[in-house]
Each structure stands twice: as structure tokens, then as C-alpha cells.
C-alpha positions as CSV (number, residue, x, y, z in Angstrom):
1,M,-0.3,18.2,-15.6
2,E,-2.6,18.4,-12.6
3,L,-1.3,19.0,-9.0
4,I,-3.5,18.2,-6.1
5,G,-3.4,19.0,-2.4
6,S,-0.1,19.8,-0.8
7,D,1.8,19.5,-4.1
8,R,-0.3,22.3,-5.5
9,A,0.3,24.4,-2.4
10,R,4.1,23.8,-2.4
11,Y,4.4,24.4,-6.1
12,F,2.5,27.7,-6.1
13,A,3.9,29.0,-2.8
14,P,6.2,31.6,-4.5
15,T,3.2,33.1,-6.3
16,A,1.2,33.1,-3.1
17,I,4.0,34.9,-1.3
18,C,4.0,37.6,-4.0
19,V,0.2,38.0,-3.7
20,Y,0.7,38.4,0.1
21,L,3.3,41.1,-0.5
22,V,0.9,42.9,-3.0
23,V,-1.8,42.9,-0.3
24,L,0.7,44.4,2.2
25,C,1.7,47.1,-0.3
26,L,-2.0,48.0,-0.9
27,L,-2.5,48.3,2.9
28,L,0.5,50.5,3.0
29,I,-1.0,52.8,0.3
30,V,-4.3,52.9,2.2
31,T,-2.6,53.7,5.4
32,S,-0.7,56.6,3.8
33,M,-4.0,58.4,3.2
34,F,-4.4,58.8,7.0
35,L,-1.0,60.4,7.5
36,V,-1.1,64.1,8.5
37,N,2.3,65.1,7.1
38,M,1.9,65.3,3.3
39,Q,5.6,64.6,2.7
40,D,5.4,61.4,4.7
41,A,2.2,60.4,2.9
42,V,3.8,60.8,-0.5
43,A,6.9,58.9,0.6
44,V,4.8,56.0,2.0
45,T,2.6,55.9,-1.1
46,A,5.6,55.9,-3.4
47,A,7.2,53.0,-1.4
48,G,3.8,51.2,-1.5
49,L,3.5,51.6,-5.3
50,F,7.1,50.5,-5.9
51,G,6.5,47.4,-3.8
52,L,3.1,46.8,-5.5
53,L,4.6,46.9,-9.0
54,L,7.7,44.8,-8.1
55,S,5.8,42.1,-6.1
56,G,2.9,42.0,-8.7
57,G,5.3,41.7,-11.6
58,L,7.4,39.0,-9.9
59,G,4.2,37.1,-8.9
60,L,2.9,37.3,-12.5
61,L,6.2,36.1,-13.8
62,F,6.2,33.1,-11.4
63,W,2.6,32.3,-12.2
64,R,3.1,32.3,-15.9
65,A,6.3,30.2,-15.7
66,Q,4.5,27.7,-13.4
67,R,1.4,27.5,-15.7
68,R,3.7,27.0,-18.7
69,D,5.5,24.2,-17.0
70,L,2.3,22.4,-16.3
71,L,1.2,22.3,-19.9
72,F,1.7,19.1,-21.9
73,E,4.0,19.0,-24.9
74,T,2.6,16.9,-27.8
75,I,4.8,14.5,-29.7
76,A,3.3,13.0,-32.8
77,T,4.6,9.4,-33.4
78,P,4.0,6.8,-36.1
79,A,3.4,4.1,-33.4
80,D,0.3,3.2,-31.5
81,A,-0.3,3.9,-27.8
82,D,0.7,0.4,-26.6
83,S,4.2,0.4,-28.2
84,N,4.8,4.1,-27.2
85,F,3.8,3.2,-23.6
86,Q,6.3,0.2,-23.5
87,R,9.1,2.3,-25.0
88,V,8.6,5.2,-22.5
89,L,8.3,2.8,-19.6
90,A,11.5,1.1,-20.5
91,A,13.3,4.4,-21.0
92,A,12.0,5.7,-17.6
93,R,13.2,2.6,-15.8
94,K,16.6,2.8,-17.5
95,A,16.8,6.5,-16.4
96,G,16.1,5.5,-12.8
97,W,12.7,7.2,-12.6
98,N,10.5,6.2,-9.7
99,I,7.2,5.1,-11.4
100,V,4.4,6.6,-9.2
101,R,1.5,5.5,-11.4
102,Q,1.1,3.6,-14.6
103,D,-2.1,2.9,-16.4
104,L,-1.6,0.8,-19.5
105,P,-1.8,2.3,-22.2
106,R,-3.0,5.7,-21.1
107,Q,-0.5,7.3,-18.7
108,I,2.7,7.1,-16.7
109,D,3.5,9.4,-13.8
110,A,7.0,9.3,-12.5
111,Q,9.4,11.1,-10.2
112,A,13.1,11.6,-11.1
113,S,15.5,10.7,-8.4
114,G,16.3,13.7,-6.2
115,S,18.8,14.2,-3.5
116,L,18.5,14.1,0.2
117,L,17.0,17.5,0.4
118,N,14.8,17.6,-2.7
119,V,12.3,15.2,-4.1
120,G,13.2,15.4,-7.8
121,E,11.3,16.5,-10.9
122,R,7.9,15.2,-11.6
123,I,7.2,13.8,-15.1
124,S,3.7,13.0,-16.5
125,V,3.3,11.2,-19.8
126,R,-0.1,10.6,-21.5
127,F,-0.8,8.4,-24.5
128,R,-3.6,9.2,-27.0
129,D,-3.6,7.1,-30.1
130,Q,-0.4,8.0,-31.9
131,D,0.3,11.2,-29.8
132,V,2.4,11.2,-26.7
133,L,1.9,14.1,-24.3
134,V,4.6,14.9,-21.8
135,A,5.0,17.4,-19.0
136,S,7.8,17.8,-16.4
137,I,7.9,20.2,-13.5
138,C,10.8,21.1,-11.2
139,D,10.8,20.2,-7.5
140,P,9.5,23.3,-5.7
141,S,12.3,23.1,-3.2
142,V,14.8,23.8,-6.0
143,G,12.8,26.7,-7.2
144,F,13.1,28.2,-10.6
145,S,16.8,27.5,-11.2
146,L,18.3,27.0,-14.6
147,V,19.6,23.6,-13.5
148,G,16.0,22.4,-12.6
149,R,14.7,23.7,-15.9
150,Q,17.4,21.8,-17.8
151,H,16.6,18.6,-15.9
152,C,12.9,19.0,-16.9
153,R,13.9,19.6,-20.5
154,G,16.1,16.5,-20.4
155,H,13.2,14.4,-19.1
156,R,10.9,15.6,-22.0
157,D,13.8,15.0,-24.5
158,L,14.2,11.4,-23.1
159,V,10.5,10.7,-23.8
160,R,10.8,12.3,-27.2
161,R,13.9,10.1,-28.1
162,A,12.2,7.0,-26.8
163,V,9.0,7.3,-28.9
164,L,10.7,8.7,-32.0
165,A,13.1,5.8,-32.1
166,N,10.3,4.0,-33.9
167,I,10.9,6.0,-37.0
168,K,14.5,4.8,-37.5
169,E,13.5,1.1,-37.3
């Protein structure tokens, strides 16, 4: 899934904050070299290294989770792109998704209904011959909560059930 503009900035803000903290920790380490008292220099360097490792690790963890969420999951189906498109579109409307963009028979971009304070999860579905590709990301205002991740998994499962219902018929 591709994010553009302010969506990209909002989604990657936690990673950017961690990068900012890493830079601050590096500056702290550099500053410690100019301290006259060796005991203070060692203490400031140790604090800088601890912050560097913690912020860097957390930033890397966020970045990897965010990149993984943006990847499409491929679902192989026996049906063609047109019928898969119609089934997913019907399931999305039934689930109450707000269809942001639809391009028959290539893609559907939707937003799940959120609450007053959050926008909701974003869902992107692409159709290539008999394959259906689906990605869902959490609303950045929710963060990396387990509830948000479960909602995203539920959206991907909804698409999977919609297109694999062809097998039972």
C-alpha cells in the first residue's frame, strides 16, 4: 500500500520521533567529550548510549511493523478479477466501509468507519487476474494497539472470505 503526503507523515511519525531522539542522544554523547570531569563525562556518555540503544531499537521496531503492515497479502482465487471485484465491493459495502476509490476491475481503496476521534483503518485491495491482493493499516491516531491490529486482520479476513466463497459454489 502506498501512502502519500500527510498520510505518510502521520503514519511514520512514531518512527520519526525515535530518529529525533537518536540524534539527541548522539549530540549528548558528543557533548560529553567536552566535559572536564571524567566521572561526569562517563555518566553522560552512558546515559547517551542507553538512550541511543533504546530509541534506536524502538524506532527500528516501529519501522519494521509499519513496513510489514503496508505489504499486500496475496489471496489466490479460482475466479476472475471482475467477479472478485464485485464480491469484495459488496462485502465492503455490507461491512460499512467508506469506498474512497474504486477502479473496476483493478482496485478498491476504502476506509473503515472510525469514531469521533479517529479516522478508522485503511484498506486497499488490488485485483490481478485470479489473485486478490489486500493490505490494511491502522489509523495512526490509535497507534500500534492490539485492538487496531485485530481490526486490520478482520478486514483482510473479510476480503478473504468474500473471494473464497467462490470455491463453495
